[in-house]
VMD Tcl script that draws the C-alpha trace (Angstrom):
set ca {
  {31.53 -29.43 -98.43}
  {33.86 -28.97 -95.45}
  {34.18 -25.28 -96.26}
  {30.37 -24.87 -96.18}
  {30.15 -26.61 -92.78}
  {32.97 -24.48 -91.39}
  {31.10 -21.34 -92.53}
  {27.57 -22.52 -91.52}
  {28.42 -23.78 -88.01}
  {29.55 -20.38 -86.64}
  {26.57 -18.65 -88.28}
  {24.14 -21.16 -86.72}
  {25.92 -20.85 -83.34}
  {25.72 -17.04 -83.43}
  {22.04 -17.17 -84.46}
  {21.09 -19.57 -81.63}
  {23.10 -17.51 -79.13}
  {21.33 -14.32 -80.19}
  {17.91 -15.94 -79.78}
  {18.80 -17.25 -76.29}
  {20.17 -13.87 -75.18}
  {17.00 -12.12 -76.40}
  {14.75 -14.57 -74.54}
  {16.67 -14.30 -71.26}
  {16.63 -10.49 -71.43}
  {12.90 -10.33 -72.04}
  {12.32 -12.84 -69.22}
  {14.51 -10.77 -66.92}
  {12.66 -7.56 -67.86}
  {9.27 -9.19 -67.18}
  {10.55 -10.38 -63.80}
  {11.74 -6.85 -62.94}
  {8.40 -5.35 -63.92}
  {6.52 -7.89 -61.79}
  {8.86 -7.27 -58.89}
  {8.45 -3.49 -59.14}
  {4.66 -3.68 -59.25}
  {4.47 -6.10 -56.34}
  {6.78 -4.03 -54.14}
  {5.33 -0.66 -55.07}
  {4.83 1.81 -52.25}
  {1.57 1.34 -50.42}
  {-0.83 4.25 -50.22}
  {-0.65 6.49 -47.17}
  {-3.65 6.71 -44.86}
  {-4.63 10.03 -46.41}
  {-4.40 8.60 -49.95}
  {-6.48 5.60 -48.88}
  {-9.12 7.95 -47.45}
  {-9.13 10.03 -50.61}
  {-9.54 6.91 -52.71}
  {-12.32 5.57 -50.45}
  {-14.29 8.83 -50.53}
  {-13.58 9.45 -54.22}
  {-13.25 13.16 -53.44}
  {-10.49 15.70 -53.71}
  {-9.56 16.22 -50.05}
  {-7.31 18.76 -48.38}
  {-4.96 17.24 -45.82}
  {-4.94 19.34 -42.65}
  {-2.22 17.17 -41.17}
  {-2.04 15.67 -37.72}
  {-4.69 16.80 -35.28}
  {-4.71 16.54 -31.49}
  {-7.77 16.54 -29.26}
  {-6.60 19.26 -26.89}
  {-9.72 20.15 -24.92}
  {-13.13 18.60 -24.30}
  {-16.06 20.34 -22.68}
  {-18.47 17.70 -21.35}
  {-20.91 19.98 -19.57}
  {-23.72 21.81 -21.34}
  {-21.97 22.33 -24.66}
  {-20.41 18.88 -25.41}
  {-17.67 20.22 -27.68}
  {-14.18 18.95 -28.44}
  {-11.40 21.30 -29.48}
  {-9.06 19.77 -32.04}
  {-5.76 21.48 -32.75}
  {-3.89 21.15 -36.04}
  {-0.63 22.86 -36.98}
  {-2.49 25.84 -38.42}
  {-5.77 26.19 -36.53}
  {-8.09 25.11 -33.75}
  {-11.38 23.53 -34.68}
  {-14.40 22.73 -32.53}
  {-16.56 19.69 -33.13}
  {-19.75 18.57 -31.40}
  {-19.31 15.31 -29.54}
  {-21.42 12.49 -28.26}
  {-20.47 11.16 -24.82}
  {-19.80 7.42 -24.86}
  {-18.62 6.92 -21.28}
  {-18.44 9.91 -18.96}
  {-16.46 8.04 -16.26}
  {-13.57 7.19 -18.58}
  {-13.95 10.44 -20.59}
  {-14.68 8.62 -23.83}
  {-16.58 10.36 -26.58}
  {-17.26 10.29 -30.29}
  {-16.86 13.13 -32.78}
  {-20.24 13.10 -34.48}
  {-19.51 15.39 -37.44}
  {-16.11 13.94 -38.37}
  {-16.59 11.25 -41.01}
  {-14.94 7.86 -40.39}
  {-14.03 8.73 -36.81}
  {-13.83 5.80 -34.38}
  {-16.54 5.10 -31.85}
  {-14.39 6.06 -28.87}
  {-11.83 8.84 -28.48}
  {-10.24 10.40 -25.42}
  {-8.45 13.66 -24.69}
  {-4.94 13.61 -26.14}
  {-5.71 11.29 -29.06}
  {-4.05 12.32 -32.29}
  {-5.14 11.48 -35.81}
  {-5.04 12.77 -39.35}
  {-7.67 15.29 -40.35}
  {-8.83 16.19 -43.85}
  {-11.54 18.35 -45.31}
  {-13.31 18.73 -48.64}
  {-14.57 21.81 -50.47}
  {-17.91 21.57 -48.65}
  {-16.05 21.80 -45.30}
  {-16.92 18.26 -44.25}
  {-14.19 16.80 -42.05}
  {-12.69 13.33 -42.33}
  {-10.73 11.21 -39.87}
  {-7.80 9.06 -40.94}
  {-5.19 7.17 -39.01}
  {-1.96 9.12 -38.60}
  {0.18 5.98 -38.36}
}
mol new
graphics top color blue
foreach p $ca { graphics top sphere $p radius 0.5 }
foreach p [lrange $ca 0 end-1] q [lrange $ca 1 end] { graphics top cylinder $p $q radius 0.2 }
display resetview
């Protein structure tokens, strides 16, 4: 009888230890997975725009409003790293030189000369504003 107890006790101890180790490892793995998903990298402004529009957009990079012509034409010249683009504008406040880019989707209501932002386009050559921060 004593021999059976001496043999069974270590086997039971090893079995219980194995079960406890397995449970703590799976708990630790679940915790890691939850931690990784909760601290995953947030989407960039461009990626958020692309997700919001549900379109395949081309990122033109950072754009700078370099010149605005308020007289007869009402056109703003926007410069990116590769090209200069002209957009029609709507004057918001002539005294403070505030305007709005009418044909740029999601652009804010007021812009001024020297503002910079992200610019994207789609295959139909529609332009989209996104924050460059």
